[in-house]
N, CA, C and O atoms as a Tripos MOL2 file, in Angstrom:
@<TRIPOS>MOLECULE
protein
  252   251    63     0     0
PROTEIN
NO_CHARGES

@<TRIPOS>ATOM
      1 N           0.7900   -0.9970    0.2660 N.3       1 MET1
      2 CA          0.0730   -0.2110   -0.1280 C.3       1 MET1
      3 C           0.7950    1.4680   -0.2250 C.2       1 MET1
      4 O           1.8350    1.6460    0.4090 O.2       1 MET1
      5 N           0.4660    2.1230   -0.6700 N.am      2 ALA2
      6 CA          1.4000    3.2630   -1.1980 C.3       2 ALA2
      7 C           1.1280    4.1940    0.0210 C.2       2 ALA2
      8 O           0.0620    4.1520    0.6370 O.2       2 ALA2
      9 N           2.3190    5.1730    0.3880 N.am      3 LYS3
     10 CA          1.9890    6.0470    1.6330 C.3       3 LYS3
     11 C           1.2940    7.3560    1.5850 C.2       3 LYS3
     12 O           2.1310    8.1970    1.2570 O.2       3 LYS3
     13 N           0.3040    7.8180    1.7410 N.am      4 LYS4
     14 CA          0.1990    9.2720    1.0050 C.3       4 LYS4
     15 C           0.5520   10.6460    1.2960 C.2       4 LYS4
     16 O           0.6750   11.2590    2.3570 O.2       4 LYS4
     17 N           0.6510   10.8930    0.3680 N.am      5 LYS5
     18 CA          1.2500   11.8950    0.7260 C.3       5 LYS5
     19 C           0.4650   13.0530    1.2580 C.2       5 LYS5
     20 O          -0.7120   13.2590    0.9620 O.2       5 LYS5
     21 N           1.1000   13.7120    1.9690 N.am      6 MET6
     22 CA          0.4840   14.8360    3.0430 C.3       6 MET6
     23 C           1.4710   16.3090    2.9980 C.2       6 MET6
     24 O           2.5040   16.6120    2.4010 O.2       6 MET6
     25 N           0.4190   17.1280    4.1050 N.am      7 LEU7
     26 CA          0.6520   18.7780    3.4140 C.3       7 LEU7
     27 C           0.3890   18.9840    4.3630 C.2       7 LEU7
     28 O          -0.5750   18.3920    4.8490 O.2       7 LEU7
     29 N           1.3430   20.2310    5.3500 N.am      8 LYS8
     30 CA          0.8560   20.3690    6.3840 C.3       8 LYS8
     31 C           0.7860   22.0030    6.3560 C.2       8 LYS8
     32 O           1.8550   22.5740    6.1410 O.2       8 LYS8
     33 N          -0.2470   22.7120    6.5320 N.am      9 VAL9
     34 CA         -1.1170   23.9630    6.1900 C.3       9 VAL9
     35 C          -1.5550   24.7180    7.2130 C.2       9 VAL9
     36 O          -2.4350   24.4380    8.0270 O.2       9 VAL9
     37 N          -0.4470   26.3580    7.0760 N.am     10 THR10
     38 CA         -1.1820   26.5470    8.4840 C.3      10 THR10
     39 C          -1.6820   27.9900    8.3800 C.2      10 THR10
     40 O          -1.4430   28.7230    7.4200 O.2      10 THR10
     41 N          -2.5010   28.3770    9.6090 N.am     11 LEU11
     42 CA         -2.8340   29.8770    9.3270 C.3      11 LEU11
     43 C          -2.5350   30.8040    9.5280 C.2      11 LEU11
     44 O          -3.1280   31.3580   10.4540 O.2      11 LEU11
     45 N          -1.4210   31.5920    8.8000 N.am     12 VAL12
     46 CA         -0.9580   32.5590    9.1930 C.3      12 VAL12
     47 C          -1.7340   33.9730    8.7760 C.2      12 VAL12
     48 O          -0.7830   34.7550    8.8180 O.2      12 VAL12
     49 N          -2.6630   34.6100    8.4740 N.am     13 ARG13
     50 CA         -3.5790   35.8280    7.8580 C.3      13 ARG13
     51 C          -4.3290   35.6330    8.9210 C.2      13 ARG13
     52 O          -4.1890   34.4250    9.1110 O.2      13 ARG13
     53 N          -5.1800   36.1120    9.9090 N.am     14 SER14
     54 CA         -6.7580   36.6970    9.8690 C.3      14 SER14
     55 C          -7.5290   36.3420    8.3690 C.2      14 SER14
     56 O          -7.4090   36.9380    7.2980 O.2      14 SER14
     57 N          -8.4470   35.0250    8.7410 N.am     15 PRO15
     58 CA         -9.7260   35.7880    7.7510 C.3      15 PRO15
     59 C         -11.0090   36.8320    7.1760 C.2      15 PRO15
     60 O         -11.4460   37.2030    6.0870 O.2      15 PRO15
     61 N         -11.3320   37.0610    8.7660 N.am     16 ILE16
     62 CA        -11.8150   38.2860    8.8030 C.3      16 ILE16
     63 C         -11.5160   39.3360    7.9790 C.2      16 ILE16
     64 O         -10.4380   39.8300    7.6480 O.2      16 ILE16
     65 N         -13.0360   39.6800    7.6100 N.am     17 ARG17
     66 CA        -13.0520   40.8640    6.7580 C.3      17 ARG17
     67 C         -11.8180   40.4100    4.9490 C.2      17 ARG17
     68 O         -10.9060   40.9610    4.3330 O.2      17 ARG17
     69 N         -12.7090   38.9960    4.8400 N.am     18 GLN18
     70 CA        -12.0530   38.6500    3.9100 C.3      18 GLN18
     71 C         -13.1100   37.6840    3.1860 C.2      18 GLN18
     72 O         -14.1820   37.2620    3.6200 O.2      18 GLN18
     73 N         -12.4030   37.4330    1.7960 N.am     19 ASN19
     74 CA        -14.1510   36.7770    1.4440 C.3      19 ASN19
     75 C         -14.4590   35.4170    1.7560 C.2      19 ASN19
     76 O         -13.8540   34.3580    1.9230 O.2      19 ASN19
     77 N         -16.5250   36.1810    1.7820 N.am     20 PRO20
     78 CA        -16.5950   34.9390    2.2430 C.3      20 PRO20
     79 C         -15.9010   33.4550    2.4660 C.2      20 PRO20
     80 O         -15.4240   32.8380    3.4180 O.2      20 PRO20
     81 N         -16.2300   33.0990    0.2660 N.am     21 LYS21
     82 CA        -15.7750   31.7910   -0.1030 C.3      21 LYS21
     83 C         -14.7880   31.5210    0.6070 C.2      21 LYS21
     84 O         -15.1120   30.9490    1.6480 O.2      21 LYS21
     85 N         -13.0630   31.7960    0.4080 N.am     22 HIS22
     86 CA        -12.4850   31.8850    1.2800 C.3      22 HIS22
     87 C         -12.0720   32.0630    2.4680 C.2      22 HIS22
     88 O         -10.8880   32.0490    2.8040 O.2      22 HIS22
     89 N         -13.2920   32.2940    3.3940 N.am     23 LYS23
     90 CA        -13.4570   31.8950    4.9140 C.3      23 LYS23
     91 C         -14.2100   30.8740    5.0920 C.2      23 LYS23
     92 O         -14.6520   30.6640    6.2220 O.2      23 LYS23
     93 N         -14.4940   30.0970    4.1260 N.am     24 LEU24
     94 CA        -15.1540   28.1030    4.0390 C.3      24 LEU24
     95 C         -14.2380   27.2470    3.4080 C.2      24 LEU24
     96 O         -13.9100   26.1150    3.7610 O.2      24 LEU24
     97 N         -13.6940   28.1790    2.0210 N.am     25 CYS25
     98 CA        -11.9990   27.2700    2.4610 C.3      25 CYS25
     99 C         -11.1320   26.9990    3.8410 C.2      25 CYS25
    100 O         -11.0270   25.8580    4.2900 O.2      25 CYS25
    101 N         -10.4350   28.3020    4.5660 N.am     26 VAL26
    102 CA        -10.2520   28.0100    5.3890 C.3      26 VAL26
    103 C         -10.4890   26.7230    6.8050 C.2      26 VAL26
    104 O          -9.7700   25.9020    7.3740 O.2      26 VAL26
    105 N         -12.2030   27.2650    6.9070 N.am     27 LYS27
    106 CA        -13.1370   26.3510    7.5380 C.3      27 LYS27
    107 C         -12.7370   24.9790    7.1310 C.2      27 LYS27
    108 O         -12.1920   24.1600    7.8710 O.2      27 LYS27
    109 N         -13.0680   24.8000    5.8530 N.am     28 GLY28
    110 CA        -13.0120   23.4160    5.0530 C.3      28 GLY28
    111 C         -11.6210   22.5660    5.6570 C.2      28 GLY28
    112 O         -11.6680   21.3750    5.9680 O.2      28 GLY28
    113 N         -10.3910   23.4130    5.7570 N.am     29 LEU29
    114 CA         -9.6030   22.7260    5.5460 C.3      29 LEU29
    115 C          -9.6800   22.1520    7.1730 C.2      29 LEU29
    116 O          -9.3950   20.9600    7.2940 O.2      29 LEU29
    117 N          -9.9970   22.8110    8.2870 N.am     30 GLY30
    118 CA        -10.3720   22.1050    9.6200 C.3      30 GLY30
    119 C          -8.8880   22.9950   10.1400 C.2      30 GLY30
    120 O          -7.9930   22.4220   10.7610 O.2      30 GLY30
    121 N          -8.8140   24.7660    9.6870 N.am     31 LEU31
    122 CA         -8.3370   25.5740   10.5620 C.3      31 LEU31
    123 C          -9.4400   26.5090   11.4480 C.2      31 LEU31
    124 O         -10.4710   26.9880   10.9740 O.2      31 LEU31
    125 N          -9.0190   26.6400   12.7220 N.am     32 ARG32
    126 CA         -9.8220   27.8040   13.0360 C.3      32 ARG32
    127 C          -9.8860   28.5750   14.1200 C.2      32 ARG32
    128 O         -10.7190   28.9490   14.9460 O.2      32 ARG32
    129 N          -7.6590   28.8230   13.6280 N.am     33 ARG33
    130 CA         -7.3730   29.8040   14.3190 C.3      33 ARG33
    131 C          -6.0730   30.4070   14.4160 C.2      33 ARG33
    132 O          -5.1500   29.7700   14.9230 O.2      33 ARG33
    133 N          -5.9390   31.3530   14.0610 N.am     34 MET34
    134 CA         -4.5510   31.5970   13.8600 C.3      34 MET34
    135 C          -3.0020   30.9890   14.4330 C.2      34 MET34
    136 O          -2.6510   30.9640   15.6120 O.2      34 MET34
    137 N          -2.3150   30.5820   13.4090 N.am     35 HIS35
    138 CA         -1.6800   29.8360   13.5260 C.3      35 HIS35
    139 C          -1.3640   28.1710   13.8190 C.2      35 HIS35
    140 O          -0.3750   27.5330   14.1790 O.2      35 HIS35
    141 N          -2.0730   28.0070   13.6380 N.am     36 GLN36
    142 CA         -2.7790   26.8150   13.7940 C.3      36 GLN36
    143 C          -2.4820   25.7490   12.4250 C.2      36 GLN36
    144 O          -2.8200   26.1150   11.3000 O.2      36 GLN36
    145 N          -1.9600   24.6950   12.6040 N.am     37 THR37
    146 CA         -1.5830   23.6590   12.0590 C.3      37 THR37
    147 C          -2.1650   22.4370   11.9450 C.2      37 THR37
    148 O          -2.4220   21.7150   12.9080 O.2      37 THR37
    149 N          -2.4890   22.0460   10.2550 N.am     38 VAL38
    150 CA         -3.3540   20.8580   10.1170 C.3      38 VAL38
    151 C          -2.2950   20.4500    9.3520 C.2      38 VAL38
    152 O          -1.3690   21.1580    8.9550 O.2      38 VAL38
    153 N          -2.5930   18.4300    9.0200 N.am     39 GLU39
    154 CA         -1.8320   17.8450    8.3940 C.3      39 GLU39
    155 C          -3.3600   17.8590    7.0640 C.2      39 GLU39
    156 O          -4.5620   17.8690    7.3250 O.2      39 GLU39
    157 N          -2.7580   17.8540    5.8440 N.am     40 VAL40
    158 CA         -4.1450   17.5530    5.2210 C.3      40 VAL40
    159 C          -4.1250   16.5740    3.5830 C.2      40 VAL40
    160 O          -3.7840   17.3340    2.6770 O.2      40 VAL40
    161 N          -4.3550   15.3990    3.1670 N.am     41 GLU41
    162 CA         -3.5250   14.7140    2.4870 C.3      41 GLU41
    163 C          -3.4510   15.8910    1.0230 C.2      41 GLU41
    164 O          -3.6070   17.1120    1.0270 O.2      41 GLU41
    165 N          -3.2930   15.3920    0.4030 N.am     42 ASP42
    166 CA         -2.5630   16.4620   -1.4860 C.3      42 ASP42
    167 C          -3.4500   15.4920   -2.3820 C.2      42 ASP42
    168 O          -3.3010   14.4220   -2.9720 O.2      42 ASP42
    169 N          -4.7490   16.7120   -2.1120 N.am     43 THR43
    170 CA         -5.8800   15.1410   -3.1830 C.3      43 THR43
    171 C          -5.9800   16.7690   -4.2930 C.2      43 THR43
    172 O          -5.0710   17.5490   -4.0060 O.2      43 THR43
    173 N          -6.5040   17.0510   -4.9180 N.am     44 PRO44
    174 CA         -7.1180   18.3510   -6.2050 C.3      44 PRO44
    175 C          -8.3130   19.0820   -5.6830 C.2      44 PRO44
    176 O          -8.8070   20.0920   -6.1850 O.2      44 PRO44
    177 N          -8.7830   18.3490   -4.4430 N.am     45 SER45
    178 CA         -9.2520   19.1280   -4.1010 C.3      45 SER45
    179 C          -9.6110   20.3010   -2.9210 C.2      45 SER45
    180 O         -10.3440   21.2800   -2.7850 O.2      45 SER45
    181 N          -8.5920   19.5280   -2.1600 N.am     46 VAL46
    182 CA         -7.4340   20.3450   -1.5290 C.3      46 VAL46
    183 C          -6.7870   21.2650   -2.1890 C.2      46 VAL46
    184 O          -6.7470   22.4950   -2.1600 O.2      46 VAL46
    185 N          -6.4850   20.7640   -2.5510 N.am     47 ARG47
    186 CA         -5.4270   21.8580   -3.2600 C.3      47 ARG47
    187 C          -5.9770   23.3230   -4.1530 C.2      47 ARG47
    188 O          -5.5390   24.4140   -4.5190 O.2      47 ARG47
    189 N          -7.3220   22.4440   -4.2070 N.am     48 GLY48
    190 CA         -7.9110   24.0150   -5.1890 C.3      48 GLY48
    191 C          -8.6440   25.2880   -4.1510 C.2      48 GLY48
    192 O          -9.1580   26.3790   -4.4000 O.2      48 GLY48
    193 N          -8.3310   24.3460   -2.6250 N.am     49 MET49
    194 CA         -8.4120   24.9190   -1.3090 C.3      49 MET49
    195 C          -7.9890   25.6660   -1.0420 C.2      49 MET49
    196 O          -8.5510   26.6960   -0.6700 O.2      49 MET49
    197 N          -6.0840   25.3610   -1.1600 N.am     50 ILE50
    198 CA         -5.2420   26.2410   -1.1880 C.3      50 ILE50
    199 C          -5.3700   27.6140   -1.3900 C.2      50 ILE50
    200 O          -5.5580   28.7460   -0.9440 O.2      50 ILE50
    201 N          -5.0840   26.5850   -2.6570 N.am     51 ASN51
    202 CA         -4.8840   28.1640   -3.9450 C.3      51 ASN51
    203 C          -5.8060   29.1950   -4.1280 C.2      51 ASN51
    204 O          -5.4380   30.3580   -4.2960 O.2      51 ASN51
    205 N          -7.1960   28.7920   -4.1050 N.am     52 LYS52
    206 CA         -8.2200   29.8640   -3.8660 C.3      52 LYS52
    207 C          -7.2880   30.7030   -2.2580 C.2      52 LYS52
    208 O          -6.4350   31.5700   -2.4430 O.2      52 LYS52
    209 N          -7.6370   30.2760   -0.9680 N.am     53 ALA53
    210 CA         -6.8620   31.2960    0.2220 C.3      53 ALA53
    211 C          -5.9380   30.9210    0.0900 C.2      53 ALA53
    212 O          -5.6890   29.9350    0.7840 O.2      53 ALA53
    213 N          -4.6750   31.4880   -0.9780 N.am     54 ASN54
    214 CA         -2.8610   30.8580   -0.7850 C.3      54 ASN54
    215 C          -2.3050   32.1520    0.4390 C.2      54 ASN54
    216 O          -1.4760   31.9170    1.3190 O.2      54 ASN54
    217 N          -3.2220   33.9770    0.1460 N.am     55 TYR55
    218 CA         -2.4760   34.5430    1.0290 C.3      55 TYR55
    219 C          -3.0280   34.5910    2.5910 C.2      55 TYR55
    220 O          -2.8260   35.5510    3.3340 O.2      55 TYR55
    221 N          -3.8790   33.2000    3.0290 N.am     56 LEU56
    222 CA         -4.3270   33.4890    3.9240 C.3      56 LEU56
    223 C          -3.1030   32.2650    4.7260 C.2      56 LEU56
    224 O          -2.5990   32.4090    5.8400 O.2      56 LEU56
    225 N          -2.8420   30.9860    3.6630 N.am     57 LEU57
    226 CA         -1.8150   30.3080    4.3750 C.3      57 LEU57
    227 C          -0.4630   30.1730    4.6130 C.2      57 LEU57
    228 O           0.0940   31.2540    4.4220 O.2      57 LEU57
    229 N           0.2980   29.3030    4.9480 N.am     58 ARG58
    230 CA          1.8290   28.9200    4.1090 C.3      58 ARG58
    231 C           1.5190   27.2170    4.4120 C.2      58 ARG58
    232 O           0.9950   26.6590    5.3770 O.2      58 ARG58
    233 N           2.0640   26.7130    3.1970 N.am     59 VAL59
    234 CA          1.5920   25.3870    2.9610 C.3      59 VAL59
    235 C           3.4740   24.1360    3.3540 C.2      59 VAL59
    236 O           4.3220   24.7100    2.6700 O.2      59 VAL59
    237 N           3.6960   23.7490    3.5810 N.am     60 GLU60
    238 CA          4.4540   22.5100    4.3340 C.3      60 GLU60
    239 C           4.1960   21.6940    3.8840 C.2      60 GLU60
    240 O           3.0780   21.1840    3.8160 O.2      60 GLU60
    241 N           6.0930   21.0230    3.0440 N.am     61 GLY61
    242 CA          5.8050   19.4280    2.6760 C.3      61 GLY61
    243 C           5.0310   19.5270    0.9540 C.2      61 GLY61
    244 O           4.4110   18.5480    0.5380 O.2      61 GLY61
    245 N           5.1910   20.9900   -0.0410 N.am     62 GLU62
    246 CA          5.1320   20.6140   -1.5720 C.3      62 GLU62
    247 C           6.8220   19.6360   -2.5850 C.2      62 GLU62
    248 O           8.0160   19.4180   -2.3800 O.2      62 GLU62
    249 N           5.9820   19.4320   -3.4290 N.am     63 ALA63
    250 CA          6.6320   18.8520   -3.8350 C.3      63 ALA63
    251 C           6.9220   20.0530   -6.1010 C.2      63 ALA63
    252 O           7.7020   19.6060   -6.9420 O.2      63 ALA63
@<TRIPOS>BOND
     1     1     2 1
     2     2     3 1
     3     3     4 2
     4     3     5 am
     5     5     6 1
     6     6     7 1
     7     7     8 2
     8     7     9 am
     9     9    10 1
    10    10    11 1
    11    11    12 2
    12    11    13 am
    13    13    14 1
    14    14    15 1
    15    15    16 2
    16    15    17 am
    17    17    18 1
    18    18    19 1
    19    19    20 2
    20    19    21 am
    21    21    22 1
    22    22    23 1
    23    23    24 2
    24    23    25 am
    25    25    26 1
    26    26    27 1
    27    27    28 2
    28    27    29 am
    29    29    30 1
    30    30    31 1
    31    31    32 2
    32    31    33 am
    33    33    34 1
    34    34    35 1
    35    35    36 2
    36    35    37 am
    37    37    38 1
    38    38    39 1
    39    39    40 2
    40    39    41 am
    41    41    42 1
    42    42    43 1
    43    43    44 2
    44    43    45 am
    45    45    46 1
    46    46    47 1
    47    47    48 2
    48    47    49 am
    49    49    50 1
    50    50    51 1
    51    51    52 2
    52    51    53 am
    53    53    54 1
    54    54    55 1
    55    55    56 2
    56    55    57 am
    57    57    58 1
    58    58    59 1
    59    59    60 2
    60    59    61 am
    61    61    62 1
    62    62    63 1
    63    63    64 2
    64    63    65 am
    65    65    66 1
    66    66    67 1
    67    67    68 2
    68    67    69 am
    69    69    70 1
    70    70    71 1
    71    71    72 2
    72    71    73 am
    73    73    74 1
    74    74    75 1
    75    75    76 2
    76    75    77 am
    77    77    78 1
    78    78    79 1
    79    79    80 2
    80    79    81 am
    81    81    82 1
    82    82    83 1
    83    83    84 2
    84    83    85 am
    85    85    86 1
    86    86    87 1
    87    87    88 2
    88    87    89 am
    89    89    90 1
    90    90    91 1
    91    91    92 2
    92    91    93 am
    93    93    94 1
    94    94    95 1
    95    95    96 2
    96    95    97 am
    97    97    98 1
    98    98    99 1
    99    99   100 2
   100    99   101 am
   101   101   102 1
   102   102   103 1
   103   103   104 2
   104   103   105 am
   105   105   106 1
   106   106   107 1
   107   107   108 2
   108   107   109 am
   109   109   110 1
   110   110   111 1
   111   111   112 2
   112   111   113 am
   113   113   114 1
   114   114   115 1
   115   115   116 2
   116   115   117 am
   117   117   118 1
   118   118   119 1
   119   119   120 2
   120   119   121 am
   121   121   122 1
   122   122   123 1
   123   123   124 2
   124   123   125 am
   125   125   126 1
   126   126   127 1
   127   127   128 2
   128   127   129 am
   129   129   130 1
   130   130   131 1
   131   131   132 2
   132   131   133 am
   133   133   134 1
   134   134   135 1
   135   135   136 2
   136   135   137 am
   137   137   138 1
   138   138   139 1
   139   139   140 2
   140   139   141 am
   141   141   142 1
   142   142   143 1
   143   143   144 2
   144   143   145 am
   145   145   146 1
   146   146   147 1
   147   147   148 2
   148   147   149 am
   149   149   150 1
   150   150   151 1
   151   151   152 2
   152   151   153 am
   153   153   154 1
   154   154   155 1
   155   155   156 2
   156   155   157 am
   157   157   158 1
   158   158   159 1
   159   159   160 2
   160   159   161 am
   161   161   162 1
   162   162   163 1
   163   163   164 2
   164   163   165 am
   165   165   166 1
   166   166   167 1
   167   167   168 2
   168   167   169 am
   169   169   170 1
   170   170   171 1
   171   171   172 2
   172   171   173 am
   173   173   174 1
   174   174   175 1
   175   175   176 2
   176   175   177 am
   177   177   178 1
   178   178   179 1
   179   179   180 2
   180   179   181 am
   181   181   182 1
   182   182   183 1
   183   183   184 2
   184   183   185 am
   185   185   186 1
   186   186   187 1
   187   187   188 2
   188   187   189 am
   189   189   190 1
   190   190   191 1
   191   191   192 2
   192   191   193 am
   193   193   194 1
   194   194   195 1
   195   195   196 2
   196   195   197 am
   197   197   198 1
   198   198   199 1
   199   199   200 2
   200   199   201 am
   201   201   202 1
   202   202   203 1
   203   203   204 2
   204   203   205 am
   205   205   206 1
   206   206   207 1
   207   207   208 2
   208   207   209 am
   209   209   210 1
   210   210   211 1
   211   211   212 2
   212   211   213 am
   213   213   214 1
   214   214   215 1
   215   215   216 2
   216   215   217 am
   217   217   218 1
   218   218   219 1
   219   219   220 2
   220   219   221 am
   221   221   222 1
   222   222   223 1
   223   223   224 2
   224   223   225 am
   225   225   226 1
   226   226   227 1
   227   227   228 2
   228   227   229 am
   229   229   230 1
   230   230   231 1
   231   231   232 2
   232   231   233 am
   233   233   234 1
   234   234   235 1
   235   235   236 2
   236   235   237 am
   237   237   238 1
   238   238   239 1
   239   239   240 2
   240   239   241 am
   241   241   242 1
   242   242   243 1
   243   243   244 2
   244   243   245 am
   245   245   246 1
   246   246   247 1
   247   247   248 2
   248   247   249 am
   249   249   250 1
   250   250   251 1
   251   251   252 2
@<TRIPOS>SUBSTRUCTURE
     1 MET1         2 RESIDUE 1 A MET
     2 ALA2         6 RESIDUE 1 A ALA
     3 LYS3        10 RESIDUE 1 A LYS
     4 LYS4        14 RESIDUE 1 A LYS
     5 LYS5        18 RESIDUE 1 A LYS
     6 MET6        22 RESIDUE 1 A MET
     7 LEU7        26 RESIDUE 1 A LEU
     8 LYS8        30 RESIDUE 1 A LYS
     9 VAL9        34 RESIDUE 1 A VAL
    10 THR10       38 RESIDUE 1 A THR
    11 LEU11       42 RESIDUE 1 A LEU
    12 VAL12       46 RESIDUE 1 A VAL
    13 ARG13       50 RESIDUE 1 A ARG
    14 SER14       54 RESIDUE 1 A SER
    15 PRO15       58 RESIDUE 1 A PRO
    16 ILE16       62 RESIDUE 1 A ILE
    17 ARG17       66 RESIDUE 1 A ARG
    18 GLN18       70 RESIDUE 1 A GLN
    19 ASN19       74 RESIDUE 1 A ASN
    20 PRO20       78 RESIDUE 1 A PRO
    21 LYS21       82 RESIDUE 1 A LYS
    22 HIS22       86 RESIDUE 1 A HIS
    23 LYS23       90 RESIDUE 1 A LYS
    24 LEU24       94 RESIDUE 1 A LEU
    25 CYS25       98 RESIDUE 1 A CYS
    26 VAL26      102 RESIDUE 1 A VAL
    27 LYS27      106 RESIDUE 1 A LYS
    28 GLY28      110 RESIDUE 1 A GLY
    29 LEU29      114 RESIDUE 1 A LEU
    30 GLY30      118 RESIDUE 1 A GLY
    31 LEU31      122 RESIDUE 1 A LEU
    32 ARG32      126 RESIDUE 1 A ARG
    33 ARG33      130 RESIDUE 1 A ARG
    34 MET34      134 RESIDUE 1 A MET
    35 HIS35      138 RESIDUE 1 A HIS
    36 GLN36      142 RESIDUE 1 A GLN
    37 THR37      146 RESIDUE 1 A THR
    38 VAL38      150 RESIDUE 1 A VAL
    39 GLU39      154 RESIDUE 1 A GLU
    40 VAL40      158 RESIDUE 1 A VAL
    41 GLU41      162 RESIDUE 1 A GLU
    42 ASP42      166 RESIDUE 1 A ASP
    43 THR43      170 RESIDUE 1 A THR
    44 PRO44      174 RESIDUE 1 A PRO
    45 SER45      178 RESIDUE 1 A SER
    46 VAL46      182 RESIDUE 1 A VAL
    47 ARG47      186 RESIDUE 1 A ARG
    48 GLY48      190 RESIDUE 1 A GLY
    49 MET49      194 RESIDUE 1 A MET
    50 ILE50      198 RESIDUE 1 A ILE
    51 ASN51      202 RESIDUE 1 A ASN
    52 LYS52      206 RESIDUE 1 A LYS
    53 ALA53      210 RESIDUE 1 A ALA
    54 ASN54      214 RESIDUE 1 A ASN
    55 TYR55      218 RESIDUE 1 A TYR
    56 LEU56      222 RESIDUE 1 A LEU
    57 LEU57      226 RESIDUE 1 A LEU
    58 ARG58      230 RESIDUE 1 A ARG
    59 VAL59      234 RESIDUE 1 A VAL
    60 GLU60      238 RESIDUE 1 A GLU
    61 GLY61      242 RESIDUE 1 A GLY
    62 GLU62      246 RESIDUE 1 A GLU
    63 ALA63      250 RESIDUE 1 A ALA
C-alpha cells in the first residue's frame, strides 16, 4: 500500500474581512485559529482550497 502524501497547512493571516468563499475554504481545511497547523491529504480538491485562499496560508511539504 502506497503512503499517502500529506501537506502541512498553517493559517498565517486572519480570515476576518476576507471573501466569504475564502473563509469557507479555510474552515474546510480544518483551520480555526491563527497559527494553527493541520495535516491534510494532498488531493486535487484540497489543492484547490489552498490555491483559493493562498494569501492566508503557509504550506509545507510541497513537491
